[in-house]
MARBA-3410 file (N, C-alpha, C, O; in Angstrom, 1 decimal):
224
12.6,-16.8,-20.4,13.6,-15.4,-20.2,13.5,-14.3,-19.3,14.3,-13.8,-18.6 ~ 12.2,-13.9,-19.6,12.0,-12.7,-19.3,11.7,-12.6,-17.7,11.7,-11.5,-17.1 ~ 11.5,-14.0,-17.0,11.1,-14.0,-15.5,12.8,-13.9,-15.2,13.0,-13.4,-14.2 ~ 14.0,-14.3,-15.8,15.1,-14.8,-15.3,15.8,-13.6,-15.3,16.8,-13.3,-14.6 ~ 15.0,-12.6,-16.2,15.7,-11.3,-16.4,15.3,-10.6,-15.2,16.2,-10.4,-14.5
13.9,-10.1,-14.8,13.2,-9.9,-13.9,13.9,-10.3,-12.7,14.3,-9.4,-11.9 ~ 14.1,-11.5,-12.3,14.7,-12.0,-11.0,16.2,-11.0,-10.5,16.5,-10.5,-9.4 ~ 17.0,-11.1,-12.0,18.2,-10.4,-12.0,17.8,-9.1,-11.3,18.0,-9.1,-10.0 ~ 17.2,-8.1,-12.0,17.0,-6.9,-11.9,16.0,-6.4,-10.3,15.9,-5.5,-9.6 ~ 15.5,-7.4,-10.6,15.0,-7.3,-9.0,16.0,-7.3,-7.6,15.9,-6.3,-6.8
16.7,-8.2,-7.5,17.7,-8.5,-6.6,18.4,-7.0,-7.0,18.4,-6.0,-6.1 ~ 18.9,-6.9,-7.9,19.7,-5.3,-7.9,19.2,-4.6,-7.4,19.5,-3.9,-6.5 ~ 18.1,-4.6,-7.9,16.9,-3.3,-7.5,17.2,-3.2,-5.9,17.8,-2.2,-5.4 ~ 16.6,-4.1,-5.2,16.4,-4.5,-3.9,17.8,-4.2,-2.9,17.6,-4.0,-1.7 ~ 19.0,-4.2,-3.3,19.8,-4.6,-2.9,20.6,-3.3,-3.5,21.7,-3.2,-3.2
20.2,-2.3,-4.3,20.3,-1.2,-4.5,21.6,-0.8,-5.2,22.0,0.4,-5.3 ~ 22.0,-1.9,-5.8,23.2,-2.0,-6.9,22.8,-1.5,-8.4,23.6,-1.4,-9.3 ~ 20.9,-1.3,-8.5,20.6,0.1,-9.3,19.9,0.6,-8.4,19.0,0.0,-7.8 ~ 20.5,2.2,-8.4,19.5,3.2,-7.3,18.1,3.7,-7.9,17.8,3.5,-9.1 ~ 17.4,4.2,-7.1,16.0,4.8,-7.4,16.8,5.8,-8.3,18.0,6.1,-8.1
15.5,6.3,-9.5,15.6,7.3,-10.3,16.7,6.6,-11.4,17.0,7.3,-12.4 ~ 17.2,5.5,-11.3,18.0,5.1,-12.8,17.1,4.6,-14.4,16.5,3.5,-14.6 ~ 17.1,5.3,-15.1,16.2,4.9,-16.5,17.3,4.0,-16.9,18.5,4.1,-17.1 ~ 16.2,2.9,-16.8,16.5,1.9,-17.7,15.6,1.6,-19.5,14.4,1.7,-19.8 ~ 16.4,1.5,-20.0,16.3,1.5,-21.9,16.3,-0.3,-22.4,17.2,-1.2,-22.5
15.3,-0.3,-22.6,15.0,-1.3,-23.3,16.3,-2.0,-24.1,16.6,-3.2,-23.8 ~ 17.0,-1.3,-25.2,18.1,-1.3,-25.7,19.8,-1.7,-24.7,20.7,-2.6,-24.7 ~ 19.4,-0.5,-24.0,20.6,-0.9,-23.3,20.1,-2.6,-22.3,20.8,-3.6,-22.3 ~ 19.1,-2.6,-21.7,19.1,-3.9,-20.8,19.0,-5.4,-22.2,19.3,-6.6,-22.2 ~ 18.3,-4.7,-23.3,18.6,-6.3,-24.2,20.1,-6.6,-24.3,20.6,-7.7,-24.1
20.9,-5.3,-24.8,22.5,-5.7,-24.8,23.2,-6.3,-23.2,23.9,-7.2,-23.1 ~ 23.0,-5.9,-22.7,23.2,-6.1,-21.1,23.4,-7.8,-21.1,24.4,-8.4,-21.1 ~ 22.1,-8.1,-21.2,21.3,-9.5,-20.9,21.5,-10.4,-22.1,21.6,-11.6,-22.0 ~ 21.6,-9.9,-23.3,21.8,-10.6,-24.7,21.0,-11.4,-24.7,21.3,-12.6,-24.5 ~ 19.7,-10.9,-25.0,18.2,-11.2,-25.3,18.0,-10.3,-25.9,18.7,-9.3,-25.9
16.3,-10.8,-26.8,16.1,-9.8,-27.3,14.6,-8.7,-26.7,13.9,-9.1,-25.8 ~ 14.4,-7.5,-27.4,13.8,-6.5,-26.7,12.4,-7.4,-26.1,12.0,-6.9,-25.0 ~ 11.8,-8.2,-26.4,10.5,-8.9,-25.7,10.5,-9.6,-25.0,9.4,-10.1,-24.8 ~ 11.7,-10.4,-24.0,11.7,-10.8,-22.6,11.9,-9.5,-21.3,11.7,-9.5,-20.0 ~ 12.5,-8.7,-22.2,12.8,-7.2,-21.4,12.0,-6.4,-21.1,12.3,-5.5,-20.3
10.5,-6.8,-21.7,9.5,-5.6,-21.8,8.5,-6.8,-21.0,7.5,-6.3,-20.4 ~ 8.6,-8.1,-21.0,8.3,-9.7,-19.9,8.8,-8.5,-18.9,8.1,-7.6,-18.5 ~ 9.9,-8.7,-18.7,10.3,-8.4,-17.6,10.4,-7.3,-16.8,10.7,-7.5,-15.6 ~ 10.0,-6.0,-17.2,9.6,-4.5,-16.6,8.6,-5.1,-16.4,8.5,-5.3,-15.2 ~ 7.6,-5.6,-17.2,6.0,-5.8,-16.7,5.8,-6.2,-15.6,4.7,-6.1,-15.0
7.0,-6.8,-15.1,6.8,-7.9,-14.0,7.1,-6.8,-12.7,6.5,-6.7,-11.7 ~ 8.3,-6.2,-13.1,8.9,-5.3,-12.3,7.8,-4.5,-11.9,7.5,-4.2,-10.8 ~ 7.0,-3.9,-12.9,6.3,-2.7,-12.4,4.5,-3.1,-11.6,3.6,-2.4,-11.1 ~ 4.6,-4.6,-11.8,3.4,-4.6,-11.1,3.8,-5.2,-9.5,3.0,-5.7,-8.6 ~ 5.0,-5.1,-9.5,6.1,-5.2,-8.2,6.0,-3.8,-7.1,5.9,-3.8,-5.9
6.1,-2.7,-8.0,5.8,-1.3,-7.8,7.3,-1.3,-7.6,7.7,-1.3,-6.4 ~ 8.1,-1.3,-8.3,9.7,-1.2,-8.3,10.3,-0.5,-9.3,11.4,0.0,-9.3 ~ 9.3,-0.4,-10.2,10.2,0.4,-11.4,8.7,1.0,-11.8,7.7,0.3,-11.6 ~ 8.6,2.2,-12.4,7.7,2.8,-13.3,7.7,3.0,-15.0,8.5,3.9,-15.5 ~ 7.0,2.3,-15.8,7.7,1.8,-17.0,7.5,3.1,-18.0,6.6,2.5,-17.6
7.5,3.7,-18.4,8.1,5.2,-19.6,8.1,4.7,-21.2,7.8,3.5,-21.4 ~ 8.5,5.5,-22.1,8.1,5.2,-23.4,9.3,4.5,-23.4,10.0,5.0,-22.5 ~ 10.3,3.0,-24.1,11.1,2.7,-24.3,12.0,2.0,-23.0,13.1,1.5,-23.1 ~ 10.9,2.2,-21.8,12.1,1.7,-20.8,11.1,2.2,-19.1,10.0,2.6,-18.9 ~ 12.0,2.0,-18.5,11.1,2.6,-17.1,12.2,3.3,-16.2,13.3,3.5,-16.6
11.7,3.5,-15.3,12.7,4.6,-14.4,12.3,3.4,-12.7,11.3,2.8,-12.3 ~ 13.2,3.5,-12.4,13.2,2.8,-10.9,13.0,3.4,-9.9,13.6,4.4,-9.4 ~ 12.0,2.8,-9.4,11.3,3.2,-8.0,11.8,3.0,-6.6,11.8,3.7,-5.6 ~ 12.5,1.5,-7.0,13.2,1.2,-5.6,12.3,0.8,-4.6,11.1,0.7,-4.8 ~ 13.0,0.3,-3.3,12.1,-0.2,-2.2,12.6,0.7,-1.0,13.5,1.5,-1.3
12.3,0.7,0.0,12.7,1.4,1.2,12.4,1.1,2.4,11.2,0.8,2.4 ~ 12.8,1.0,3.3,12.6,0.3,4.7,11.3,0.1,5.1,10.9,-0.9,5.7 ~ 10.5,1.3,4.8,9.4,1.4,4.9,8.2,0.4,4.2,7.2,-0.1,4.8 ~ 8.7,0.4,2.6,8.6,-0.7,2.1,8.4,-2.1,2.5,7.4,-2.7,2.5 ~ 9.3,-2.4,2.7,10.0,-3.3,3.7,9.1,-4.2,4.7,8.7,-5.4,4.7
9.0,-2.7,5.9,8.1,-3.1,6.7,6.6,-3.3,6.5,5.9,-3.8,7.4 ~ 6.2,-2.9,5.2,4.9,-2.9,5.0,4.5,-4.2,4.5,3.4,-4.6,4.6 ~ 5.6,-4.8,3.9,5.5,-6.2,3.0,5.8,-7.0,4.3,5.3,-8.1,4.3 ~ 6.3,-6.8,5.1,5.9,-7.8,6.5,5.1,-7.8,7.3,4.7,-8.7,8.1 ~ 4.9,-6.7,7.2,3.2,-6.6,7.8,2.0,-7.2,6.7,1.0,-7.7,7.3
2.1,-7.2,5.5,1.2,-8.2,4.5,1.6,-9.4,4.9,0.6,-10.2,4.8 ~ 2.4,-9.9,5.2,3.2,-11.7,4.8,2.6,-11.5,7.0,2.5,-12.6,7.7 ~ 2.3,-10.2,7.7,1.6,-11.1,8.9,0.4,-11.4,9.0,0.0,-12.3,9.7 ~ -0.4,-10.5,8.1,-1.6,-11.0,8.5,-1.8,-11.9,7.1,-3.0,-12.2,7.0 ~ -1.2,-12.2,6.4,-1.6,-13.4,5.4,-1.5,-14.5,6.6,-2.5,-15.2,6.9
-0.6,-14.7,7.0,0.3,-16.2,7.7,-0.7,-16.0,9.0,-0.7,-17.0,9.6 ~ -1.4,-15.1,9.5,-2.3,-15.1,11.0,-3.3,-15.4,11.0,-3.9,-15.9,11.9 ~ -3.8,-15.2,9.7,-5.5,-15.4,9.3,-5.0,-17.4,8.9,-5.5,-18.4,9.3 ~ -4.0,-17.3,8.0,-3.8,-19.1,7.7,-3.6,-20.1,8.7,-4.2,-21.2,8.7 ~ -2.8,-19.7,9.6,-3.0,-20.3,11.1,-4.1,-20.5,11.9,-4.1,-21.5,12.6
-5.1,-19.5,11.9,-6.0,-19.5,12.4,-6.9,-20.7,11.9,-7.5,-21.4,12.7 ~ -7.1,-20.7,10.1,-7.7,-21.6,9.9,-7.1,-23.1,9.9,-7.8,-24.1,9.9 ~ -5.4,-23.0,10.0,-5.1,-24.2,10.4,-5.2,-25.0,11.6,-5.1,-26.2,11.6 ~ -5.6,-24.2,12.5,-6.0,-25.1,13.9,-7.1,-25.9,13.7,-7.3,-26.8,14.4 ~ -8.0,-25.6,12.8,-9.3,-26.1,12.8,-9.2,-27.7,11.9,-10.2,-28.4,12.0
-8.4,-28.0,11.2,-8.2,-29.2,10.4,-6.9,-30.1,10.9,-5.9,-30.0,11.6 ~ -7.7,-30.9,10.0,-6.6,-32.1,10.2,-5.3,-32.4,9.9,-5.2,-33.0,8.8 ~ -4.1,-32.0,10.6,-2.8,-31.1,9.6,-1.7,-32.7,10.0,-0.6,-32.3,10.4 ~ -1.9,-33.9,10.1,-1.1,-34.8,9.7,0.3,-34.5,8.8,1.5,-34.4,9.0 ~ -0.7,-34.6,7.6,0.2,-34.5,6.7,0.8,-32.9,6.2,1.6,-32.8,5.3
0.4,-31.9,6.9,1.4,-31.1,6.8,2.4,-30.9,8.1,3.3,-30.1,7.9 ~ 2.3,-31.3,8.8,3.0,-31.2,9.7,4.2,-32.3,9.2,5.2,-31.7,9.7 ~ 4.4,-33.1,8.7,5.2,-34.2,8.4,6.0,-33.5,7.5,7.2,-33.6,7.6 ~ 5.4,-32.6,6.5,6.1,-32.4,5.3,6.8,-30.7,5.8,7.7,-30.2,5.1 ~ 6.3,-30.0,7.0,7.4,-29.0,7.3,8.2,-29.9,8.2,9.0,-29.1,8.9
8.4,-31.0,8.5,9.1,-31.4,9.8,10.2,-31.9,8.6,11.4,-31.8,8.9 ~ 9.7,-32.7,6.7,10.9,-32.6,6.0,11.9,-31.0,5.6,13.1,-30.9,5.4 ~ 11.1,-30.3,5.6,11.3,-29.4,5.4,12.7,-28.8,6.9,13.8,-28.5,6.8 ~ 12.1,-28.7,7.7,13.0,-28.1,8.7,14.1,-29.1,8.9,15.1,-28.6,9.5 ~ 14.3,-30.7,8.6,15.5,-30.7,8.8,16.5,-30.2,7.5,17.7,-29.8,7.7
16.0,-30.3,6.3,16.3,-29.4,5.0,17.3,-28.1,5.1,18.3,-27.8,4.5 ~ 16.4,-27.4,6.4,17.1,-26.0,6.6,18.3,-26.2,7.4,19.2,-25.4,7.5 ~ 18.3,-27.4,8.2,19.1,-27.4,9.0,20.3,-28.3,8.7,21.1,-28.6,9.6 ~ 20.2,-28.8,7.6,21.3,-29.5,7.0,21.9,-28.2,5.9,23.1,-28.4,5.5 ~ 21.3,-27.1,5.5,21.7,-26.2,4.9,22.6,-25.5,5.6,23.7,-25.2,5.2
22.1,-24.9,7.3,22.7,-24.1,8.2,24.2,-25.0,8.0,25.2,-24.3,7.7 ~ 24.5,-26.7,8.2,25.1,-27.3,8.2,26.7,-27.3,7.6,27.9,-27.6,8.0 ~ 25.9,-26.7,6.1,26.7,-26.7,5.0,27.0,-25.2,4.6,27.7,-25.0,3.6 ~ 26.6,-24.1,5.5,26.6,-22.8,5.5,25.8,-22.2,4.0,26.2,-21.2,3.3 ~ 24.9,-22.9,3.8,24.2,-22.7,2.1,23.5,-21.6,2.2,22.4,-22.0,2.5
23.5,-20.4,2.2,22.1,-19.0,2.5,21.6,-19.4,1.7,20.5,-19.8,2.1 ~ 21.7,-19.8,0.4,20.4,-19.7,-0.6,20.1,-21.0,-0.3,20.8,-21.3,-1.3 ~ 19.8,-21.7,-0.1,19.3,-23.3,-0.2,18.4,-23.8,1.3,17.6,-24.6,1.6 ~ 19.3,-22.4,2.1,18.5,-22.4,3.4,17.2,-21.1,3.3,16.3,-21.1,4.1 ~ 17.4,-20.3,2.2,16.3,-19.6,2.5,15.3,-19.8,1.6,14.2,-19.3,1.6
15.6,-20.5,0.9,14.8,-21.6,-0.1,13.5,-22.4,0.2,12.4,-22.6,-0.2 ~ 14.6,-22.8,1.2,13.6,-23.6,2.0,12.9,-23.2,3.4,12.1,-23.8,4.0 ~ 13.5,-21.9,3.7,12.3,-21.4,4.5,11.4,-20.6,3.8,10.3,-20.5,4.3 ~ 11.6,-20.1,2.7,10.1,-20.0,2.1,9.2,-21.1,1.7,8.0,-21.1,1.9 ~ 9.8,-22.2,1.1,9.1,-23.6,1.2,8.5,-24.0,2.6,7.4,-24.6,2.7
9.3,-23.5,3.7,8.5,-24.1,4.6,6.7,-23.1,4.9,5.6,-23.6,5.0 ~ 6.9,-21.6,5.0,6.1,-21.2,5.1,4.8,-21.4,3.6,3.6,-21.6,3.6 ~ 5.8,-21.1,2.8,4.3,-21.5,1.5,4.0,-22.6,1.7,3.0,-22.9,1.0 ~ 4.3,-23.7,2.4,3.5,-25.2,2.7,2.3,-24.8,3.4,1.2,-25.2,3.1 ~ 2.6,-24.0,4.3,1.8,-23.8,5.4,0.3,-23.0,4.8,-0.9,-23.3,4.9
0.8,-21.7,4.1,-0.1,-20.7,3.4,-0.7,-21.5,2.2,-1.7,-21.0,1.6 ~ -0.2,-22.4,2.1,-1.4,-22.9,0.4,-2.2,-24.3,0.9,-3.0,-24.9,0.3 ~ -1.6,-24.7,2.5,-2.4,-26.0,3.1,-3.9,-25.5,3.3,-4.7,-26.4,3.6 ~ -4.2,-24.5,3.1,-5.7,-24.0,4.1,-6.3,-23.9,2.2,-7.1,-23.1,2.0 ~ -5.9,-24.7,0.9,-6.5,-24.1,-0.3,-7.3,-22.8,-0.4,-8.4,-22.8,-1.0
-6.7,-21.5,0.3,-7.9,-20.5,0.2,-7.1,-19.6,-1.4,-6.0,-19.2,-1.5 ~ -8.1,-19.7,-2.4,-7.6,-19.4,-3.7,-6.8,-17.5,-3.5,-5.8,-17.0,-3.9 ~ -7.7,-17.1,-3.0,-7.3,-15.6,-3.3,-5.9,-15.1,-2.5,-5.0,-14.3,-2.9 ~ -6.1,-16.0,-1.0,-4.9,-16.0,-0.1,-3.6,-16.4,-1.2,-2.7,-15.8,-1.6 ~ -4.0,-17.5,-1.5,-2.8,-18.0,-2.7,-2.4,-17.1,-3.7,-1.3,-17.1,-4.1
-3.4,-16.1,-4.0,-2.9,-15.3,-4.8,-2.4,-13.7,-4.3,-1.6,-13.0,-5.0 ~ -2.7,-13.2,-3.3,-1.9,-12.5,-2.6,-0.6,-13.3,-2.0,0.0,-12.4,-1.4 ~ -0.2,-14.0,-1.9,1.1,-14.4,-1.6,1.6,-15.0,-3.0,2.6,-15.7,-2.9 ~ 1.3,-14.9,-3.7,2.0,-15.4,-5.4,2.4,-14.1,-6.2,3.2,-14.1,-7.0 ~ 1.6,-12.8,-5.7,1.9,-11.6,-5.7,3.4,-11.2,-5.0,4.5,-10.7,-5.3
3.0,-11.7,-4.1,4.2,-11.0,-2.7,5.4,-12.2,-2.6,6.3,-12.0,-1.7 ~ 5.5,-13.0,-3.2,6.7,-13.6,-3.4,7.8,-13.1,-3.8,8.6,-12.5,-3.1 ~ 7.9,-13.2,-4.9,9.1,-12.8,-5.6,10.2,-11.5,-4.6,11.4,-11.5,-4.1 ~ 9.3,-10.8,-4.5,10.1,-9.7,-3.8,10.5,-10.2,-2.1,11.5,-9.9,-1.7 ~ 9.4,-11.1,-1.2,10.2,-11.5,-0.4,10.6,-12.6,-0.5,10.1,-13.3,0.4
11.4,-13.3,-1.4,12.3,-14.0,-1.3,13.7,-13.3,-2.0,14.8,-13.8,-1.8 ~ 13.5,-12.6,-2.6,14.7,-11.1,-2.6,15.4,-10.7,-1.0,16.5,-10.8,-0.4 ~ 14.2,-10.3,-0.8,14.8,-9.8,1.0,15.3,-11.0,2.1,16.2,-10.8,2.9 ~ 14.6,-12.1,2.1,15.2,-13.3,2.6,16.5,-13.6,2.6,17.3,-13.4,3.4 ~ 16.6,-14.5,1.0,18.3,-14.0,0.7,19.3,-13.4,1.0,20.3,-13.8,1.5
18.8,-11.7,0.4,19.9,-10.8,1.2,19.9,-10.9,2.9,20.9,-10.8,3.6 ~ 18.9,-11.0,3.1,19.0,-11.2,4.6,19.4,-12.3,5.1,19.7,-12.1,6.3 ~ 19.7,-13.7,4.8,19.9,-14.7,5.3,21.6,-14.6,5.1,22.4,-14.9,6.0 ~ 22.1,-14.3,3.8,23.1,-14.3,2.8,24.0,-13.5,3.9,25.2,-13.7,4.2 ~ 23.3,-12.5,4.4,23.9,-11.6,5.8,24.3,-11.9,6.7,25.4,-11.7,7.2
23.1,-12.7,7.5,23.5,-13.7,8.5,24.6,-14.7,8.4,25.2,-15.1,9.4 ~ 24.9,-15.0,7.2,25.6,-16.0,7.4,27.1,-15.7,7.2,27.9,-16.7,7.0 ~ 27.4,-14.7,7.2,28.8,-14.1,6.9,28.9,-13.3,8.5,30.0,-13.0,8.9 ~ 27.8,-12.9,9.1,28.2,-11.9,10.7,27.3,-12.4,11.5,27.4,-11.9,12.6 ~ 26.5,-13.3,11.5,25.7,-13.4,12.9,25.5,-15.2,12.6,24.5,-15.6,13.3
25.9,-15.9,12.1,26.0,-17.2,11.8,25.5,-18.1,13.1,25.2,-19.2,12.8 ~ 25.5,-17.8,14.4,25.0,-19.0,15.8,23.9,-18.3,15.5,23.0,-19.2,15.7 ~ 22.8,-16.8,14.9,21.6,-16.6,14.7,20.5,-17.2,14.7,19.4,-17.0,15.2 ~ 21.3,-18.5,13.6,20.0,-19.7,12.7,19.8,-20.8,13.9,18.9,-21.5,13.6 ~ 20.4,-21.2,15.1,19.7,-21.5,16.0,18.7,-20.6,17.0,18.0,-21.0,17.9
18.8,-19.7,16.8,17.4,-18.7,17.1,16.0,-19.2,16.1,14.9,-19.5,16.5 ~ 16.6,-19.2,14.6,15.6,-19.3,13.4,15.0,-20.7,13.8,13.8,-20.8,14.0 ~ 16.0,-21.7,13.9,15.2,-23.3,13.8,14.6,-23.0,14.9,13.4,-23.0,14.7 ~ 14.9,-22.7,16.1,13.9,-22.6,17.2,12.4,-22.8,16.9,11.6,-23.7,17.0 ~ 12.4,-21.0,16.2,11.1,-20.6,16.1,10.4,-21.3,15.0,9.3,-20.8,14.7
10.9,-22.3,14.6,10.2,-22.8,13.0,9.8,-24.1,14.2,8.7,-24.6,14.2 ~ 11.3,-24.8,15.6,10.4,-25.8,15.9,8.8,-25.6,16.2,7.8,-26.2,15.8 ~ 8.9,-24.5,17.1,7.6,-23.7,18.0,6.5,-23.7,17.1,5.4,-24.2,17.4 ~ 6.6,-23.4,16.2,5.5,-23.2,15.4,5.1,-24.9,14.6,3.9,-25.2,14.5 ~ 6.2,-25.9,14.3,5.7,-26.9,13.9,4.8,-27.5,15.4,3.7,-28.2,15.6
5.5,-27.1,16.2,4.5,-27.6,17.9,3.7,-27.1,18.0,2.9,-27.9,18.4 ~ 3.3,-25.9,17.9,2.2,-25.5,17.7,0.9,-25.7,17.1,-0.2,-25.6,17.6 ~ 1.3,-26.1,15.9,0.3,-27.2,14.7,-0.2,-28.5,15.6,-1.4,-28.7,15.8 ~ 0.8,-29.3,16.0,0.7,-30.7,16.5,-0.4,-30.1,17.7,-1.6,-30.2,17.7 ~ 0.3,-29.5,18.4,-1.1,-29.2,19.7,-2.1,-28.7,19.6,-3.1,-28.8,20.3
-2.1,-27.7,18.3,-3.6,-26.8,17.9,-4.0,-25.8,19.4,-5.1,-25.5,19.9 ~ -2.5,-25.4,19.7,-2.3,-24.9,21.0,-2.4,-22.7,20.2,-1.5,-22.1,19.5 ~ -3.5,-22.3,20.5,-3.5,-21.1,19.6,-2.9,-20.1,20.5,-2.2,-19.3,19.9 ~ -2.9,-20.0,21.8,-1.6,-19.4,22.4,-0.6,-19.7,21.9,-0.1,-18.8,21.3 ~ 0.1,-20.8,21.9,1.9,-21.5,21.3,1.5,-20.6,20.3,1.9,-19.4,20.5
1.0,-20.6,19.4,0.9,-20.5,17.8,1.3,-18.7,17.5,2.1,-18.3,16.7 ~ 0.3,-18.0,18.7,0.7,-16.5,18.7,2.3,-16.5,18.7,3.2,-16.1,17.9 ~ 2.4,-17.1,20.2,4.1,-16.7,20.8,4.7,-16.9,19.6,5.4,-15.9,19.2 ~ 4.8,-18.0,18.5,5.9,-18.6,17.7,5.6,-17.9,16.5,6.4,-17.8,15.6 ~ 4.5,-17.4,16.5,4.2,-16.7,15.1,4.6,-15.2,15.2,5.1,-14.6,14.2
4.4,-14.6,16.5,4.8,-13.6,16.4,6.2,-13.2,16.5,6.9,-12.5,15.7 ~ 6.5,-13.9,17.9,8.3,-14.4,17.7,8.9,-14.2,16.8,9.6,-13.3,16.7 ~ 8.7,-15.3,15.7,9.3,-15.3,14.5,9.5,-14.0,13.1,10.3,-13.5,12.3 ~ 8.4,-13.9,13.5,8.0,-12.2,12.8,9.0,-11.3,13.2,10.0,-11.1,12.5 ~ 8.8,-10.6,14.5,9.1,-9.8,15.3,11.0,-10.2,15.2,11.8,-9.3,14.9
11.5,-11.5,15.4,12.7,-11.8,15.9,13.3,-11.3,14.2,14.4,-10.8,14.0 ~ 12.7,-11.4,13.4,13.6,-11.5,11.6,13.4,-9.8,11.5,14.5,-9.3,11.1 ~ 12.5,-9.0,11.8,12.5,-7.6,11.4,13.6,-7.0,12.7,14.1,-5.9,12.6 ~ 13.7,-7.6,13.5,14.8,-7.0,14.8,16.0,-7.5,14.2,16.8,-6.6,13.9 ~ 16.3,-8.6,13.8,17.5,-9.5,13.4,18.2,-8.1,12.4,19.3,-7.7,12.6
17.4,-7.8,11.5,17.6,-7.1,10.1,18.2,-5.9,10.1,18.8,-5.4,9.2 ~ 17.9,-5.5,11.2,18.0,-4.3,11.4,19.2,-3.1,11.2,19.1,-2.4,12.2 ~ 20.0,-2.8,10.4,21.3,-2.2,9.8,21.7,-2.7,8.7,22.8,-2.4,8.3 ~ 20.8,-3.8,8.1,21.0,-4.2,6.5,20.6,-3.3,5.2,21.3,-3.3,4.1 ~ 19.5,-2.7,5.5,18.3,-2.1,4.5,19.3,-1.0,4.0,19.7,-0.8,2.9
19.7,-0.4,5.3,20.6,1.1,5.1,21.6,0.8,5.0,22.2,1.5,5.8 ~ 22.5,0.0,4.5,24.0,0.2,4.8,24.9,-0.8,3.1,25.2,-1.9,2.7 ~ 24.9,0.4,2.6,25.0,0.1,1.3,26.2,-1.5,1.1,26.0,-2.5,0.4 ~ 27.2,-1.5,1.8,28.3,-2.3,1.6,27.7,-3.6,2.4,27.7,-4.7,1.9 ~ 27.1,-3.6,3.5,26.2,-4.8,3.8,25.5,-5.5,2.6,25.7,-6.6,2.2
24.3,-4.3,2.1,23.5,-5.4,0.8,24.7,-5.7,-0.4,24.9,-6.9,-0.6 ~ 25.4,-4.7,-1.2,26.6,-5.3,-1.5,27.2,-6.4,-1.4,27.6,-6.9,-2.5 ~ 27.5,-6.9,-0.1,28.1,-8.2,-0.1,27.3,-8.9,-0.2,27.3,-9.7,-1.1 ~ 26.1,-9.0,1.0,25.1,-10.1,0.3,24.3,-10.3,-0.9,23.6,-11.3,-1.1 ~ 24.4,-9.3,-1.8,23.8,-9.6,-2.9,25.2,-10.5,-3.7,24.8,-11.5,-4.3
26.4,-10.3,-3.7,26.9,-10.5,-4.3,27.7,-11.9,-3.7,28.8,-12.3,-4.2 ~ 27.2,-12.5,-2.8,28.0,-13.4,-2.0,27.8,-14.6,-2.8,27.3,-14.7,-3.9 ~ 28.3,-15.4,-2.1,28.6,-16.8,-3.0,29.0,-17.9,-1.6,29.8,-17.5,-0.7 ~ 28.5,-19.1,-1.6,29.3,-20.5,-0.5,30.4,-20.0,-0.6,31.3,-20.6,-0.1
END
């Protein structure tokens, strides 16, 4: 229950539905989510670990997230995944390639049905499959700590694109196909091209979303 409350609060904080400086009281949240204070405390501890709030007596103050924070999160993703890709080039990747191809097909289906949420979760699964394939325990820990906020960022971004830039999903699919091709060929220059192209495109195409309250609100409230 605490994780469910944290998931909702996280999205509300990242989408600026709950503004920086807002005081969240345990009693207020308990009434709002109709749960006891115990899962509320659990939720707040999770959000403090992600540096989205600062715990106070009987509640918390919202720290929020800035465009600089988002850029730094993508920096960490870039560091993690670039390291993983270099390890992958030294492995037998037949099983990994098969799994990625299956996920990519499900991503294409999600686009066909304009299901931004399903696409987002499959996109995350695609990258997580790559990260976990090298079985590096501490890289796994770093990713686990980063993943909840990354999920929110991708969800908001892909919902926004689905509403305003549907054609851009062709480019996203192409970039993921390029990543698979690079792994198949064990082609380091192609890995670098595909990898940095994907991350640079993501950040470039997201410009205008994070400082636009109306766009964030629409993405937060989005339903297929």
